[in-house]
C-alpha positions as a printed NumPy array, in Angstrom:
array([[  38.763, -100.053,  206.977],
       [  36.547,  -97.346,  208.236],
       [  37.791,  -93.892,  209.042],
       [  36.703,  -92.091,  212.168],
       [  34.87 ,  -89.589,  210.023],
       [  32.793,  -92.351,  208.288],
       [  31.434,  -93.78 ,  211.624],
       [  28.097,  -92.462,  212.446],
       [  26.699,  -93.07 ,  215.959],
       [  23.657,  -91.733,  217.773],
       [  23.735,  -89.046,  220.519],
       [  22.744,  -91.861,  223.041],
       [  25.613,  -94.108,  221.923],
       [  28.028,  -91.201,  222.224],
       [  26.662,  -90.51 ,  225.684],
       [  27.151,  -94.17 ,  226.618],
       [  30.868,  -94.105,  225.386],
       [  31.506,  -90.979,  227.331],
       [  30.087,  -92.508,  230.501],
       [  32.353,  -95.639,  230.077],
       [  35.426,  -93.577,  229.529],
       [  34.796,  -91.374,  232.425],
       [  34.154,  -94.479,  234.703],
       [  37.444,  -95.867,  233.704],
       [  39.282,  -92.656,  234.342],
       [  37.483,  -92.247,  237.745],
       [  38.415,  -95.689,  238.739],
       [  42.073,  -95.163,  237.676],
       [  42.296,  -91.935,  239.74 ],
       [  40.716,  -93.643,  242.902],
       [  43.17 ,  -96.52 ,  242.525],
       [  46.203,  -94.262,  242.266],
       [  45.302,  -91.361,  244.256],
       [  47.593,  -92.071,  247.26 ],
       [  50.521,  -92.795,  245.039],
       [  50.019,  -89.499,  243.321],
       [  49.76 ,  -87.594,  246.528],
       [  53.023,  -89.268,  247.706],
       [  54.554,  -88.12 ,  244.416],
       [  53.48 ,  -84.559,  244.812],
       [  54.73 ,  -84.467,  248.465],
       [  58.179,  -85.515,  247.15 ],
       [  58.141,  -82.935,  244.41 ],
       [  57.149,  -80.204,  246.928],
       [  60.313,  -80.98 ,  248.96 ],
       [  62.429,  -79.611,  246.284],
       [  60.586,  -76.423,  245.725],
       [  61.765,  -73.279,  247.435],
       [  59.218,  -70.395,  247.81 ]])
């Protein structure tokens, strides 16, 4: 089994991997933004300044 340090990829391949990862994260954030904002609102109710 190859280890991470044994894998060699081009800069172009690395860039494509990075774009794919970013797209997945961006989609996840968009899908869960409202839920997260509701969570933050609930958390703020318990904070005394």
